N, CA, C and O atoms as a Maestro MAE file, in Angstrom:
{
 s_m_m2io_version
 :::
 2.0.0
}

f_m_ct {
 s_m_title
 :::
 protein
 m_atom[196] {
  # First column is atom index #
  i_m_mmod_type
  r_m_x_coord
  r_m_y_coord
  r_m_z_coord
  i_m_residue_number
  s_m_chain_name
  s_m_pdb_residue_name
  s_m_pdb_atom_name
  i_m_atomic_number
  :::
  1 25 64.073 110.477 124.894 1 A "MET " " N  " 7
  2 3 64.912 110.327 123.734 1 A "MET " " CA " 6
  3 2 65.578 111.654 123.390 1 A "MET " " C  " 6
  4 15 66.783 111.711 123.146 1 A "MET " " O  " 8
  5 25 64.789 112.708 123.374 2 A "ARG " " N  " 7
  6 3 65.331 114.020 123.003 2 A "ARG " " CA " 6
  7 2 66.397 114.487 123.992 2 A "ARG " " C  " 6
  8 15 67.420 115.046 123.598 2 A "ARG " " O  " 8
  9 25 66.149 114.254 125.270 3 A "ALA " " N  " 7
  10 3 67.126 114.678 126.283 3 A "ALA " " CA " 6
  11 2 68.429 113.900 126.131 3 A "ALA " " C  " 6
  12 15 69.507 114.475 126.283 3 A "ALA " " O  " 8
  13 25 68.351 112.617 125.837 4 A "ARG " " N  " 7
  14 3 69.566 111.799 125.658 4 A "ARG " " CA " 6
  15 2 70.357 112.258 124.438 4 A "ARG " " C  " 6
  16 15 71.584 112.347 124.484 4 A "ARG " " O  " 8
  17 25 69.653 112.548 123.350 5 A "VAL " " N  " 7
  18 3 70.331 113.034 122.144 5 A "VAL " " CA " 6
  19 2 71.016 114.363 122.427 5 A "VAL " " C  " 6
  20 15 72.174 114.566 122.061 5 A "VAL " " O  " 8
  21 25 70.295 115.263 123.079 6 A "ARG " " N  " 7
  22 3 70.876 116.577 123.385 6 A "ARG " " CA " 6
  23 2 72.109 116.424 124.279 6 A "ARG " " C  " 6
  24 15 73.130 117.073 124.049 6 A "ARG " " O  " 8
  25 25 72.016 115.581 125.279 7 A "HIS " " N  " 7
  26 3 73.143 115.338 126.176 7 A "HIS " " CA " 6
  27 2 74.342 114.807 125.389 7 A "HIS " " C  " 6
  28 15 75.457 115.305 125.546 7 A "HIS " " O  " 8
  29 25 74.119 113.809 124.553 8 A "ASN " " N  " 7
  30 3 75.224 113.228 123.785 8 A "ASN " " CA " 6
  31 2 75.860 114.250 122.856 8 A "ASN " " C  " 6
  32 15 77.083 114.280 122.720 8 A "ASN " " O  " 8
  33 25 75.057 115.079 122.218 9 A "LEU " " N  " 7
  34 3 75.609 116.100 121.336 9 A "LEU " " CA " 6
  35 2 76.443 117.107 122.122 9 A "LEU " " C  " 6
  36 15 77.498 117.532 121.651 9 A "LEU " " O  " 8
  37 25 75.989 117.491 123.299 10 A "GLU " " N  " 7
  38 3 76.743 118.441 124.112 10 A "GLU " " CA " 6
  39 2 78.060 117.839 124.600 10 A "GLU " " C  " 6
  40 15 79.099 118.499 124.556 10 A "GLU " " O  " 8
  41 25 78.020 116.608 125.056 11 A "VAL " " N  " 7
  42 3 79.215 115.969 125.609 11 A "VAL " " CA " 6
  43 2 80.215 115.614 124.511 11 A "VAL " " C  " 6
  44 15 81.383 115.994 124.583 11 A "VAL " " O  " 8
  45 25 79.760 114.896 123.513 12 A "PHE " " N  " 7
  46 3 80.678 114.408 122.487 12 A "PHE " " CA " 6
  47 2 81.030 115.470 121.453 12 A "PHE " " C  " 6
  48 15 82.054 115.360 120.779 12 A "PHE " " O  " 8
  49 25 80.198 116.492 121.322 13 A "GLY " " N  " 7
  50 3 80.459 117.533 120.337 13 A "GLY " " CA " 6
  51 2 81.349 118.648 120.832 13 A "GLY " " C  " 6
  52 15 81.738 119.521 120.056 13 A "GLY " " O  " 8
  53 25 81.679 118.635 122.118 14 A "ALA " " N  " 7
  54 3 82.536 119.693 122.673 14 A "ALA " " CA " 6
  55 2 83.949 119.538 122.135 14 A "ALA " " C  " 6
  56 15 84.424 118.426 121.902 14 A "ALA " " O  " 8
  57 25 84.599 120.650 121.947 15 A "GLY " " N  " 7
  58 3 85.987 120.610 121.498 15 A "GLY " " CA " 6
  59 2 86.106 120.775 120.000 15 A "GLY " " C  " 6
  60 15 85.108 120.902 119.291 15 A "GLY " " O  " 8
  61 25 87.332 120.772 119.531 16 A "PRO " " N  " 7
  62 3 87.590 121.078 118.122 16 A "PRO " " CA " 6
  63 2 87.193 119.968 117.148 16 A "PRO " " C  " 6
  64 15 86.994 120.239 115.963 16 A "PRO " " O  " 8
  65 25 87.076 118.736 117.618 17 A "GLY " " N  " 7
  66 3 86.810 117.622 116.709 17 A "GLY " " CA " 6
  67 2 85.375 117.502 116.263 17 A "GLY " " C  " 6
  68 15 85.104 117.039 115.155 17 A "GLY " " O  " 8
  69 25 84.441 117.915 117.118 18 A "GLY " " N  " 7
  70 3 83.035 117.781 116.796 18 A "GLY " " CA " 6
  71 2 82.539 116.358 117.001 18 A "GLY " " C  " 6
  72 15 83.212 115.533 117.620 18 A "GLY " " O  " 8
  73 25 81.376 116.090 116.483 19 A "TYR " " N  " 7
  74 3 80.733 114.794 116.684 19 A "TYR " " CA " 6
  75 2 79.858 114.501 115.477 19 A "TYR " " C  " 6
  76 15 79.045 115.336 115.082 19 A "TYR " " O  " 8
  77 25 80.016 113.338 114.896 20 A "VAL " " N  " 7
  78 3 79.177 112.909 113.786 20 A "VAL " " CA " 6
  79 2 78.080 112.038 114.365 20 A "VAL " " C  " 6
  80 15 78.337 110.938 114.854 20 A "VAL " " O  " 8
  81 25 76.859 112.539 114.306 21 A "PHE " " N  " 7
  82 3 75.726 111.799 114.859 21 A "PHE " " CA " 6
  83 2 75.196 110.829 113.818 21 A "PHE " " C  " 6
  84 15 74.970 111.203 112.667 21 A "PHE " " O  " 8
  85 25 75.000 109.594 114.220 22 A "THR " " N  " 7
  86 3 74.374 108.604 113.354 22 A "THR " " CA " 6
  87 2 73.817 107.470 114.208 22 A "THR " " C  " 6
  88 15 74.304 107.216 115.309 22 A "THR " " O  " 8
  89 25 72.829 106.814 113.711 23 A "GLN " " N  " 7
  90 3 72.368 105.609 114.374 23 A "GLN " " CA " 6
  91 2 73.352 104.514 114.023 23 A "GLN " " C  " 6
  92 15 74.157 104.666 113.104 23 A "GLN " " O  " 8
  93 25 73.294 103.440 114.730 24 A "VAL " " N  " 7
  94 3 74.186 102.321 114.444 24 A "VAL " " CA " 6
  95 2 73.360 101.095 114.102 24 A "VAL " " C  " 6
  96 15 72.130 101.127 114.135 24 A "VAL " " O  " 8
  97 25 74.033 100.043 113.782 25 A "HIS " " N  " 7
  98 3 73.348 98.835 113.327 25 A "HIS " " CA " 6
  99 2 72.603 98.097 114.432 25 A "HIS " " C  " 6
  100 15 71.909 97.118 114.157 25 A "HIS " " O  " 8
  101 25 72.733 98.544 115.664 26 A "ASN " " N  " 7
  102 3 72.153 97.766 116.763 26 A "ASN " " CA " 6
  103 2 70.846 98.330 117.315 26 A "ASN " " C  " 6
  104 15 70.541 98.119 118.489 26 A "ASN " " O  " 8
  105 25 70.074 99.036 116.503 27 A "ILE " " N  " 7
  106 3 68.724 99.410 116.931 27 A "ILE " " CA " 6
  107 2 67.899 98.128 116.928 27 A "ILE " " C  " 6
  108 15 67.750 97.478 115.893 27 A "ILE " " O  " 8
  109 25 67.377 97.777 118.068 28 A "GLN " " N  " 7
  110 3 66.655 96.520 118.219 28 A "GLN " " CA " 6
  111 2 65.286 96.576 117.538 28 A "GLN " " C  " 6
  112 15 64.713 97.653 117.374 28 A "GLN " " O  " 8
  113 25 64.776 95.432 117.150 29 A "GLN " " N  " 7
  114 3 63.515 95.380 116.412 29 A "GLN " " CA " 6
  115 2 62.313 95.811 117.248 29 A "GLN " " C  " 6
  116 15 61.272 96.158 116.690 29 A "GLN " " O  " 8
  117 25 62.435 95.795 118.574 30 A "ASN " " N  " 7
  118 3 61.297 96.189 119.406 30 A "ASN " " CA " 6
  119 2 61.298 97.675 119.757 30 A "ASN " " C  " 6
  120 15 60.460 98.118 120.542 30 A "ASN " " O  " 8
  121 25 62.222 98.453 119.193 31 A "VAL " " N  " 7
  122 3 62.244 99.898 119.412 31 A "VAL " " CA " 6
  123 2 61.179 100.523 118.515 31 A "VAL " " C  " 6
  124 15 61.187 100.313 117.302 31 A "VAL " " O  " 8
  125 25 60.271 101.282 119.100 32 A "PRO " " N  " 7
  126 3 59.228 101.901 118.280 32 A "PRO " " CA " 6
  127 2 59.815 102.857 117.238 32 A "PRO " " C  " 6
  128 15 60.776 103.577 117.509 32 A "PRO " " O  " 8
  129 25 59.231 102.849 116.065 33 A "ALA " " N  " 7
  130 3 59.686 103.741 114.997 33 A "ALA " " CA " 6
  131 2 59.624 105.201 115.430 33 A "ALA " " C  " 6
  132 15 60.421 106.022 114.975 33 A "ALA " " O  " 8
  133 25 58.677 105.523 116.308 34 A "GLU " " N  " 7
  134 3 58.556 106.895 116.800 34 A "GLU " " CA " 6
  135 2 59.807 107.320 117.572 34 A "GLU " " C  " 6
  136 15 60.204 108.484 117.516 34 A "GLU " " O  " 8
  137 25 60.423 106.388 118.284 35 A "ASN " " N  " 7
  138 3 61.651 106.712 119.015 35 A "ASN " " CA " 6
  139 2 62.803 106.998 118.063 35 A "ASN " " C  " 6
  140 15 63.597 107.911 118.291 35 A "ASN " " O  " 8
  141 25 62.888 106.218 117.004 36 A "VAL " " N  " 7
  142 3 63.942 106.440 116.016 36 A "VAL " " CA " 6
  143 2 63.725 107.791 115.346 36 A "VAL " " C  " 6
  144 15 64.680 108.542 115.143 36 A "VAL " " O  " 8
  145 25 62.489 108.104 115.003 37 A "GLN " " N  " 7
  146 3 62.189 109.400 114.392 37 A "GLN " " CA " 6
  147 2 62.501 110.537 115.354 37 A "GLN " " C  " 6
  148 15 63.052 111.559 114.944 37 A "GLN " " O  " 8
  149 25 62.159 110.375 116.622 38 A "ALA " " N  " 7
  150 3 62.456 111.398 117.625 38 A "ALA " " CA " 6
  151 2 63.957 111.605 117.768 38 A "ALA " " C  " 6
  152 15 64.408 112.732 117.971 38 A "ALA " " O  " 8
  153 25 64.733 110.534 117.664 39 A "MET " " N  " 7
  154 3 66.188 110.637 117.734 39 A "MET " " CA " 6
  155 2 66.703 111.521 116.606 39 A "MET " " C  " 6
  156 15 67.499 112.428 116.847 39 A "MET " " O  " 8
  157 25 66.263 111.270 115.386 40 A "PHE " " N  " 7
  158 3 66.722 112.079 114.260 40 A "PHE " " CA " 6
  159 2 66.218 113.515 114.340 40 A "PHE " " C  " 6
  160 15 66.962 114.450 114.044 40 A "PHE " " O  " 8
  161 25 64.969 113.695 114.734 41 A "ASP " " N  " 7
  162 3 64.435 115.048 114.867 41 A "ASP " " CA " 6
  163 2 65.245 115.861 115.871 41 A "ASP " " C  " 6
  164 15 65.577 117.020 115.618 41 A "ASP " " O  " 8
  165 25 65.558 115.252 117.001 42 A "ALA " " N  " 7
  166 3 66.348 115.945 118.028 42 A "ALA " " CA " 6
  167 2 67.758 116.229 117.530 42 A "ALA " " C  " 6
  168 15 68.302 117.298 117.804 42 A "ALA " " O  " 8
  169 25 68.349 115.309 116.817 43 A "ALA " " N  " 7
  170 3 69.700 115.518 116.277 43 A "ALA " " CA " 6
  171 2 69.717 116.691 115.315 43 A "ALA " " C  " 6
  172 15 70.640 117.504 115.347 43 A "ALA " " O  " 8
  173 25 68.713 116.790 114.462 44 A "TYR " " N  " 7
  174 3 68.634 117.921 113.552 44 A "TYR " " CA " 6
  175 2 68.425 119.231 114.319 44 A "TYR " " C  " 6
  176 15 69.035 120.251 114.001 44 A "TYR " " O  " 8
  177 25 67.568 119.188 115.314 45 A "GLU " " N  " 7
  178 3 67.279 120.414 116.072 45 A "GLU " " CA " 6
  179 2 68.472 120.879 116.905 45 A "GLU " " C  " 6
  180 15 68.834 122.055 116.855 45 A "GLU " " O  " 8
  181 25 69.076 119.992 117.654 46 A "TYR " " N  " 7
  182 3 70.138 120.367 118.569 46 A "TYR " " CA " 6
  183 2 71.528 120.340 117.939 46 A "TYR " " C  " 6
  184 15 72.457 120.963 118.452 46 A "TYR " " O  " 8
  185 25 71.667 119.629 116.842 47 A "GLY " " N  " 7
  186 3 72.999 119.466 116.258 47 A "GLY " " CA " 6
  187 2 73.410 120.547 115.291 47 A "GLY " " C  " 6
  188 15 74.603 120.764 115.079 47 A "GLY " " O  " 8
  189 25 72.458 121.226 114.702 48 A "ALA " " N  " 7
  190 3 72.783 122.277 113.737 48 A "ALA " " CA " 6
  191 2 73.170 123.555 114.465 48 A "ALA " " C  " 6
  192 15 72.339 124.222 115.082 48 A "ALA " " O  " 8
  193 25 74.437 123.871 114.375 49 A "ARG " " N  " 7
  194 3 74.914 125.093 115.053 49 A "ARG " " CA " 6
  195 2 75.728 125.918 114.115 49 A "ARG " " C  " 6
  196 15 76.217 126.982 114.494 49 A "ARG " " O  " 8
  :::
 }
 m_bond[195] {
  # First column is bond index #
  i_m_from
  i_m_to
  i_m_order
  :::
  1 1 2 1
  2 2 3 1
  3 3 4 2
  4 3 5 1
  5 5 6 1
  6 6 7 1
  7 7 8 2
  8 7 9 1
  9 9 10 1
  10 10 11 1
  11 11 12 2
  12 11 13 1
  13 13 14 1
  14 14 15 1
  15 15 16 2
  16 15 17 1
  17 17 18 1
  18 18 19 1
  19 19 20 2
  20 19 21 1
  21 21 22 1
  22 22 23 1
  23 23 24 2
  24 23 25 1
  25 25 26 1
  26 26 27 1
  27 27 28 2
  28 27 29 1
  29 29 30 1
  30 30 31 1
  31 31 32 2
  32 31 33 1
  33 33 34 1
  34 34 35 1
  35 35 36 2
  36 35 37 1
  37 37 38 1
  38 38 39 1
  39 39 40 2
  40 39 41 1
  41 41 42 1
  42 42 43 1
  43 43 44 2
  44 43 45 1
  45 45 46 1
  46 46 47 1
  47 47 48 2
  48 47 49 1
  49 49 50 1
  50 50 51 1
  51 51 52 2
  52 51 53 1
  53 53 54 1
  54 54 55 1
  55 55 56 2
  56 55 57 1
  57 57 58 1
  58 58 59 1
  59 59 60 2
  60 59 61 1
  61 61 62 1
  62 62 63 1
  63 63 64 2
  64 63 65 1
  65 65 66 1
  66 66 67 1
  67 67 68 2
  68 67 69 1
  69 69 70 1
  70 70 71 1
  71 71 72 2
  72 71 73 1
  73 73 74 1
  74 74 75 1
  75 75 76 2
  76 75 77 1
  77 77 78 1
  78 78 79 1
  79 79 80 2
  80 79 81 1
  81 81 82 1
  82 82 83 1
  83 83 84 2
  84 83 85 1
  85 85 86 1
  86 86 87 1
  87 87 88 2
  88 87 89 1
  89 89 90 1
  90 90 91 1
  91 91 92 2
  92 91 93 1
  93 93 94 1
  94 94 95 1
  95 95 96 2
  96 95 97 1
  97 97 98 1
  98 98 99 1
  99 99 100 2
  100 99 101 1
  101 101 102 1
  102 102 103 1
  103 103 104 2
  104 103 105 1
  105 105 106 1
  106 106 107 1
  107 107 108 2
  108 107 109 1
  109 109 110 1
  110 110 111 1
  111 111 112 2
  112 111 113 1
  113 113 114 1
  114 114 115 1
  115 115 116 2
  116 115 117 1
  117 117 118 1
  118 118 119 1
  119 119 120 2
  120 119 121 1
  121 121 122 1
  122 122 123 1
  123 123 124 2
  124 123 125 1
  125 125 126 1
  126 126 127 1
  127 127 128 2
  128 127 129 1
  129 129 130 1
  130 130 131 1
  131 131 132 2
  132 131 133 1
  133 133 134 1
  134 134 135 1
  135 135 136 2
  136 135 137 1
  137 137 138 1
  138 138 139 1
  139 139 140 2
  140 139 141 1
  141 141 142 1
  142 142 143 1
  143 143 144 2
  144 143 145 1
  145 145 146 1
  146 146 147 1
  147 147 148 2
  148 147 149 1
  149 149 150 1
  150 150 151 1
  151 151 152 2
  152 151 153 1
  153 153 154 1
  154 154 155 1
  155 155 156 2
  156 155 157 1
  157 157 158 1
  158 158 159 1
  159 159 160 2
  160 159 161 1
  161 161 162 1
  162 162 163 1
  163 163 164 2
  164 163 165 1
  165 165 166 1
  166 166 167 1
  167 167 168 2
  168 167 169 1
  169 169 170 1
  170 170 171 1
  171 171 172 2
  172 171 173 1
  173 173 174 1
  174 174 175 1
  175 175 176 2
  176 175 177 1
  177 177 178 1
  178 178 179 1
  179 179 180 2
  180 179 181 1
  181 181 182 1
  182 182 183 1
  183 183 184 2
  184 183 185 1
  185 185 186 1
  186 186 187 1
  187 187 188 2
  188 187 189 1
  189 189 190 1
  190 190 191 1
  191 191 192 2
  192 191 193 1
  193 193 194 1
  194 194 195 1
  195 195 196 2
  :::
 }
}
């Protein structure tokens, strides 16, 4: 999860426009809450520059 978040931030955040990270409405009910928390934790860690 952390590697995917970091990759997305690097790819989509490049350039002058930046990238607004957010979850979307399609997180499935069988996704563990720990994965969702890891997604946000990684976004905070890697996204703050």
